[in-house]
C-alpha positions as CSV (number, residue, x, y, z in Angstrom):
1,X,62.5,170.4,185.6
2,X,63.6,171.4,188.8
3,X,67.5,171.0,189.4
4,X,66.4,169.9,192.8
5,X,66.3,166.3,193.7
6,X,63.7,165.0,195.7
7,X,63.8,161.6,195.9
8,X,60.4,159.3,196.6
9,X,61.2,155.7,196.8
10,X,58.7,153.8,194.6
11,X,56.0,151.9,196.9
12,X,53.5,149.0,195.6
13,X,50.1,150.7,195.5
14,X,47.5,149.9,197.6
15,X,45.7,145.8,197.6
16,X,41.7,147.9,197.5
17,X,43.5,150.2,194.9
18,X,40.1,149.7,192.5
19,X,42.9,149.8,189.4
20,X,44.1,146.6,191.2
21,X,40.5,145.3,191.8
22,X,39.9,145.8,188.0
23,X,43.1,144.0,186.5
24,X,42.3,140.8,188.7
25,X,38.7,140.3,187.5
26,X,40.7,141.0,183.7
27,X,43.2,138.6,184.7
28,X,40.5,136.0,186.1
29,X,38.9,136.3,182.8
30,X,41.8,135.8,180.8
31,X,42.9,132.8,182.6
32,X,39.3,131.7,182.7
33,X,39.3,132.0,179.0
34,X,42.3,129.5,178.6
35,X,41.8,126.9,180.8
36,X,41.3,123.2,179.4
37,X,37.6,123.9,178.9
38,X,37.6,127.6,178.0
39,X,37.2,129.3,174.9
40,X,38.2,127.5,171.7
41,X,39.3,130.6,169.9
42,X,41.3,131.5,173.1
43,X,42.9,128.4,173.5
44,X,44.0,127.9,170.2
45,X,46.4,131.2,170.6
46,X,50.4,131.4,170.4
47,X,52.4,134.7,170.9
48,X,53.0,135.0,167.6
49,X,49.1,134.7,166.8
50,X,48.6,137.4,169.0
51,X,51.2,139.5,168.0
52,X,48.9,141.2,164.7
53,X,46.4,141.8,167.1
54,X,48.5,143.7,169.9
55,X,49.5,145.8,167.0
56,X,46.4,146.7,165.6
57,X,44.6,147.1,169.0
58,X,47.5,149.6,169.2
59,X,46.8,151.2,166.2
60,X,43.0,151.7,167.6
61,X,44.0,153.2,170.7
62,X,45.9,155.9,169.0
63,X,43.4,156.4,167.2
64,X,40.9,156.8,170.0
65,X,43.3,158.9,171.6
66,X,43.3,161.4,168.3
67,X,39.7,161.6,168.4
68,X,39.4,162.9,172.1
69,X,36.5,160.5,173.1
70,X,37.2,159.6,176.8
71,X,35.1,156.3,176.6
72,X,36.4,155.2,173.2
73,X,40.1,155.6,174.7
74,X,39.3,153.7,178.1
75,X,38.1,151.2,175.8
76,X,40.8,150.7,173.1
77,X,43.3,150.7,176.1
78,X,41.1,148.1,177.4
79,X,41.7,145.6,174.7
80,X,45.3,146.8,174.7
81,X,45.2,145.0,178.4
82,X,43.4,142.2,177.1
83,X,46.2,141.5,174.3
84,X,49.2,141.8,176.9
85,X,47.3,140.0,179.6
86,X,46.5,137.0,177.1
87,X,50.0,137.1,175.2
88,X,51.6,136.8,179.2
89,X,49.1,133.9,180.1
90,X,50.0,132.0,176.8
91,X,53.7,132.2,178.1
92,X,52.9,131.4,181.6
93,X,51.0,128.1,180.8
94,X,53.9,127.7,178.5
95,X,56.7,127.9,181.0
96,X,58.2,131.1,179.1
97,X,57.0,134.2,181.1
98,X,54.2,135.2,182.7
99,X,53.0,138.7,183.8
100,X,54.7,138.8,187.2
101,X,58.2,138.4,185.3
102,X,57.0,141.3,182.9
103,X,55.5,143.6,185.1
104,X,58.7,143.4,187.3
105,X,60.8,143.5,184.6
106,X,59.5,146.9,183.2
107,X,59.5,148.0,186.9
108,X,63.1,147.2,187.6
109,X,63.8,149.3,184.3
110,X,62.0,152.1,184.9
111,X,63.7,152.8,188.5
112,X,67.1,152.3,186.6
113,X,66.1,154.5,183.7
114,X,65.2,157.3,186.3
115,X,68.0,158.1,189.0
116,X,67.2,162.4,188.6
117,X,63.6,160.1,190.4
118,X,64.5,157.2,192.6
119,X,68.4,157.9,192.8
120,X,70.6,161.2,192.9
121,X,71.3,162.2,189.7
122,X,69.9,165.5,189.3
123,X,68.9,167.1,186.2
124,X,67.8,170.7,185.1
125,X,65.7,169.7,181.7
126,X,63.8,166.8,179.8
127,X,66.3,167.2,177.7
128,X,69.5,166.1,179.8
129,X,66.6,162.9,181.1
130,X,66.4,161.8,177.6
131,X,70.5,162.3,177.2
132,X,70.3,160.8,180.6
133,X,67.8,157.6,179.4
134,X,69.7,157.2,176.4
135,X,73.0,156.5,177.7
136,X,71.6,154.5,180.3
137,X,70.1,152.2,177.6
138,X,73.0,151.9,175.8
139,X,75.2,150.6,178.7
140,X,72.3,148.4,179.6
141,X,73.0,146.7,175.7
142,X,76.5,146.8,176.1
143,X,76.1,144.7,179.4
144,X,74.3,142.1,177.9
145,X,76.4,142.1,174.6
146,X,73.7,143.6,172.7
147,X,73.7,146.2,170.0
148,X,74.8,149.4,171.7
149,X,74.3,151.6,168.7
150,X,72.4,155.2,169.3
151,X,70.0,153.6,166.3
152,X,69.4,150.5,168.6
153,X,65.8,149.7,170.2
154,X,63.9,151.4,166.8
155,X,61.7,148.4,165.8
156,X,62.1,147.9,162.5
157,X,58.0,147.1,162.1
158,X,57.1,150.6,162.8
159,X,55.4,152.9,160.3
160,X,57.8,154.5,158.3
161,X,57.3,158.3,159.3
162,X,57.1,157.4,163.0
163,X,60.7,155.1,162.8
164,X,62.3,158.3,160.9
165,X,61.0,160.3,163.9
166,X,62.4,158.2,166.5
167,X,65.5,157.7,164.5
168,X,65.9,161.6,164.4
169,X,65.4,161.9,167.9
170,X,67.9,159.1,169.0
171,X,70.7,160.9,166.7
172,X,69.8,164.4,168.0
173,X,69.9,163.1,171.5
174,X,73.6,162.0,171.2
175,X,74.7,165.2,169.5
176,X,74.3,164.5,165.5
177,X,71.7,167.1,165.1
178,X,71.5,170.8,162.9
179,X,72.3,173.4,164.7
180,X,68.8,174.7,164.4
181,X,65.0,174.2,162.5
182,X,66.5,176.1,159.9
183,X,68.7,173.5,159.0
184,X,66.4,170.5,159.2
185,X,64.4,173.0,156.3
186,X,67.1,173.6,154.1
187,X,68.0,169.7,153.7
188,X,64.3,169.5,152.6
189,X,65.1,172.1,150.1
190,X,68.4,170.0,149.5
191,X,67.1,166.4,149.1
192,X,64.0,168.6,146.8
193,X,66.9,169.6,144.1
194,X,68.7,166.4,143.9
195,X,65.7,164.8,142.9
196,X,65.0,167.5,140.0
197,X,68.3,166.5,138.8
198,X,67.9,162.7,138.6
199,X,64.6,163.1,137.0
200,X,64.7,162.2,133.2
201,X,64.0,165.3,131.0
202,X,60.2,164.9,130.3
203,X,59.3,162.4,133.2
204,X,57.0,165.0,134.8
205,X,55.3,165.5,131.1
206,X,54.3,161.3,131.3
207,X,50.4,161.1,131.8
208,X,51.1,158.2,133.8
209,X,54.2,156.5,135.6
210,X,57.1,157.5,133.2
211,X,59.3,155.1,132.0
212,X,62.8,154.4,133.5
213,X,65.6,152.6,132.9
214,X,67.0,150.3,136.2
215,X,69.9,152.5,137.1
216,X,67.3,155.8,136.8
217,X,64.3,154.1,138.7
218,X,66.7,153.5,141.4
219,X,68.5,156.8,141.7
220,X,64.9,158.4,141.5
221,X,63.8,156.3,144.3
222,X,66.8,156.8,146.4
223,X,66.0,160.7,146.1
224,X,62.5,160.5,146.8
225,X,63.3,158.3,150.1
226,X,65.5,160.8,151.1
227,X,62.8,163.7,150.3
228,X,60.4,161.6,152.0
229,X,62.7,161.0,155.0
230,X,64.3,164.8,155.4
231,X,60.8,166.0,155.7
232,X,60.0,163.5,158.7
233,X,63.2,164.8,160.4
234,X,62.5,168.5,159.8
235,X,58.8,167.7,161.6
236,X,60.8,166.5,164.7
237,X,62.7,169.2,164.6
238,X,59.8,171.1,164.7
239,X,58.0,169.6,167.3
240,X,55.4,168.4,164.7
241,X,54.7,164.3,164.7
242,X,55.0,163.6,161.2
243,X,53.2,160.0,161.6
244,X,50.2,161.6,163.2
245,X,50.8,164.9,160.6
246,X,50.7,162.8,157.4
247,X,47.5,160.6,158.8
248,X,45.3,164.1,159.6
249,X,46.1,165.0,155.8
250,X,44.9,161.6,154.4
251,X,42.1,162.0,156.7
252,X,41.5,165.4,154.7
253,X,42.1,163.9,151.7
254,X,39.3,161.5,152.3
255,X,37.0,163.5,153.4
256,X,37.3,165.9,150.4
257,X,37.6,163.3,148.1
258,X,34.3,162.0,149.3
259,X,32.5,165.2,149.2
260,X,33.9,165.8,145.8
261,X,32.2,162.5,144.7
262,X,28.8,163.6,145.9
263,X,28.8,166.5,144.3
264,X,29.6,164.9,140.9
265,X,26.9,162.0,141.8
266,X,29.8,159.5,142.2
267,X,30.9,160.1,138.7
268,X,34.6,161.5,138.0
269,X,35.4,160.3,135.1
270,X,34.3,162.3,131.9
271,X,34.6,166.1,133.6
272,X,37.7,168.1,132.8
273,X,40.5,168.6,134.9
274,X,39.0,172.3,135.2
275,X,36.0,171.0,136.1
276,X,37.7,168.7,139.2
277,X,39.7,171.5,140.7
278,X,36.5,173.7,141.1
279,X,35.3,170.5,142.3
280,X,38.1,169.9,144.7
281,X,38.1,173.3,145.4
282,X,34.8,173.7,146.9
283,X,35.4,170.3,148.6
284,X,38.3,171.9,150.6
285,X,35.7,174.9,151.6
286,X,33.3,172.5,152.5
287,X,35.1,170.1,154.8
288,X,37.5,172.6,156.6
């Protein structure tokens, strides 16, 4: 990023912009659905009932983006837009908030958090942008007497690996970080060693879930949790998305397992471990 600041005010797009035309149509449809003689299902919805749908559509949008199919991405982004528009319409009819208020709020936030674009601040790197962003957010929370910890603002409902990556990113941004990627990798090795230490002798030889005392189970759970977090943090340090990597690995596992099932006519039970390992290797080669 250039260190030379070129300020440019944010101007509203033209009224005849195709995006505005399409959004006007969508808002008109949503308003009609919420009319007294509109759709019974839409009329029954509340902000609370729409929240899970918004989350679900966001995940479907993420899957579409990962697929790379432009038409599918556009369709799923549209579903997210619909959910946002409907939630705002519900809020507006209740006199709580509306889409205009939401749009103005986020617009003000974007201008405020990009002083290097809309103000006189000069930055030389993306790292400086992120550092400024977190500092501005912290100041905003302090002004509202909200939680101003560097960890604030990471939703607890995020998938665990995604939340771990965001918390790692926030910690690094404020200076709590390893000197290099090696430190993050060594943390994995350290946590793995600590997990080995708390595992009782014979636990790994059990043919199913080992029997732990309550105290031992708590220690094993804690150390395994630390190992999972350390792995996610390493991914963040290495510039890799641990949530996406886990989804990709699960997709590979599912494809290989389905191939293994087909090769064994759906009958896995009764085969020896050696036979299953050979079938698994064949499935890996066939699905790569």
